[in-house]
N, C-alpha and C positions, 0 to 999 in steps of 0.2 A: 165133740168139738175139741180141736187141739188148743193147747194153752201155752203161750210163749212168755218168757220173762224178757223184757227189754231193759237193758241196764245202760243208762246214759253216762256221759262224761261231761259234767257241767263246765269244765275248763275248755274242752274242745268243741262243745255244742251248747254254749251258754243260753241261747234262746230256745233250745230244744227243737229247732226246726227239723233237723234230720231225724230226731227221735219221733216226732209227730208224723213225719212222712212214713216212717217204718210202721208205726201204729196203723195208719190208714191202709198201707199195702197189705198188712196181715189181716186187718178187719175185712177188707174186700174179698179175702179168700176164706172168710168165715173162721178165722183164727183169733181167739181171744188173746189180747196183748196187755200185759200188766207192766207198767213202768216202775222199776224198783231202784231206788237210790241206795237202799241198804239190803244186804243179802248175806247168806251163808250157805253152807252145804245142806243144812236141814231145810231152809226155806225154799231152796231150788228144787227139792224133791217133788214139789207140787206142779212142776212144769215139764213140758215135753222138749223144750229147747231154751237155751239162753242166748239171746242176741246182744252182743256187747259192742258198744261204741267207744272208740278210743285208740290209743297206741298199743304197742306190745305190752307195756307195763300193766295197763288196765285189763287187757285180754288175759294176760298171765295170771293176774289175781283172781279173776272170775273163773278161769279154767280150773284152777286148783279147787275152788269150792264146788264147781260142777262135777269134778271127778268123784267127790264124796257121794253125790247123789246119782252118779252115772248118767248125767244129762249132757247131750251134745251141745257144742258151742259154735255159734256163727259170729265171727269177729268182723266188725266194720272198721276199716282202717281210717282213723282220723289223726294218725301220727305221721312220722316221716317215712319209715321203711315198711313196717307192718309184716314182719315174717310170719306172725301167727294169724294174721287176718285172712278171712275167707273171701271178703269182697271189698272193693273200693267204693266210696260214697256214690259215685255216678252209676254203680251197678246194683243199688239196693233193691230195685224192682225184681231182681232174680230171687228174692226171698219168697215171692209169690208161688214159685214152683219148687220150694225146698224139699229135698228128699232126706228125711231124718235117718235113713239107713245108709246113706252115702257119707261116710266119715273115715278119717284116718286116725288110728289109735296111736297116741304118743306116750311113750314110756316116761315114768317119773322116778325120781330117786327118793330114798327114805333115810333119814339120819336119826340115830339114837343118841340123845344127849341128856345126861343126868336124869334118866328115867322117863324122858318125854320123847315123842316121835315128831319129827318135822319132815314135811315133804317138799319136793322141788320139781318143777317141770323143766327148768333151765339148768340150774347148777347149784352146787354146794361149794362154798369158797372158804378156805382157811387162810388167814392172812395176819401179818404183823399189823397191828392197829395203826402204826405210823408208817406211811407208805415208803419212807426213805430208809427204813430199817429192815433187817433180815431176820427170819426165824428158821428154826430147824424142826422138821417133822420126821418121825419114823412111821413109814406106811407099809403094812403087809397086806397081801392079797390072798384070801382064803387061808390065812394062818401060815403062809410060807415065810421064808427069811425076809425080814423087812428091808426096805430101801430107804435111805435117808435123803431127804430133800432139804437143801439150804437155799431158800428163795424168799422173795417178798410175799408170795402167796402161792397157794396150790388150788387148782380148780378141778372139781369132779363134775363133768358135764354130760348131759344127755345129748343124743343127736339133735333134738330140738334146740337146746341151748348152745350147740357148737358154733352157731353163727353169731354169738354174742361175745361175752368176755373171753371165752376160749379162743375164738378167731383173732381177737385183738391181741392176745398173748402169743400168737404164732401157732396155735393149734389148728387142726384140720376142720373144714366144714364137712359134716356128715349128713348123708341123706336121712331125713327124720323118720322115714319108714323103717329104718333099721333099729335094732336094739343092741346097744353097746354102751360102754362108759369110757369117756376120754379123761385121762388124768394129765393135766398140763401145768407145769410150774411157771411162775411169773418171775422173770429176771433171776433165774437160777445162777448161783455162784460156782458151786462145785457139785460133784456127783451127777445125778441124773438131770439133764438139761432139756431133754426132748419129751414131747407128748407121747404117751403110751395108750393104746386102745385095748380095752379088756372086754371080755364077754359080759353079757348083762347079768349073768348069775353069780359073778364074783362078789364076795363080801370083803369090804376094806375095813381095816382097823388103823386109825391114825392117832398117833401119840405125840403130844407136844414135848420135845426134848430140847427146847431152846434154853439159853442161859437165863439167869434170874432177872436180867434187866429188860427182857423182851415182854411185850404185851400182845398176846395172840388171841384172835377172835375167830368165830365161825358164823357164817350166815347162810340161810337157804333162800335162794331167789332174791337176794338183795334185801332180805328182811332184817329183823333185829340182829345186831352184832352181839353174839353170846360169848362170854369169856371162856377161854380154854387154858386152864392152869397148867403149870409145868407138871409133867407126869400124867396128866389127864388124857383119857382115851375116848374116842367116839367111833361108832361104826356107821358105814355108809354102804347102802346096797340098793338094788332095784326095788321100787315100791310095788305092792300088790295092786295098787290103783293105777289107772291110766286116764288120759284125757281124750275125749272124742272131738276132733276138729272137723266140722262139716266141710265137704268138698263141693264146689259148684262148677269147677272146671278140672278135667282130668289132665292137668298140665304137668309135663315131666319136671322133676325136681331141678335139673340143671337149668331149664328154661326159666323157672320161677326165680331161682337164685340170681341169674344174670339180670332179669327184669328188676328185681328188688334192689340189687346193688347199683343200678344205674341212677337211682333216685338221689 
């Protein structure tokens, strides 16, 4: 018997109505469904699939844990746009014929910071802590001559994350089936002002070369803001892990993008 983890969002589904509907749909197909309010990469190893209810933020958080255990994710969109969602609430009955081998692999990023590794499905952002101020970063790709960015922030984005902060900052939307890294400055003042697309195997080194009055932080997927001191360096590269997002409709990326953006 297959075993699914159903992860609710108590803010979006406070009475658990949709969650219970999903439990019944799976049960009718002889699939054991466990509702988990708490989870991590280790606990998800016991399951064949993680069904997540919520917006992109919730799906993003679960997907990163699922990547640790190599478990595919089916996102049910209870948010506004739902770029990461596999299904809309009115289509949850399609879970009854889910094919766990039909998924899209999404690349992730990995950041080395003070001896610890952080992963991101969407992006890693280095920014001046105060949005109205500017920072300076020296960034090299594969050890080549570094490029200096003078901007409010610098975004390292995956194709999956390209439709988020990267797009808002003027970066391109990238087909998530591709593997590459977009580097996009936010409100750049001088030097490089355009987004650059790099191959997925490039390893970046970013050094804080700002003046002493600047307060620079870095975060992965909007998580904790970690201080980046003057002269301190971090490395950013493609992660060895990836997320499996289940596919229920073989819809072309351009069509999906237009449909989502109309919301």
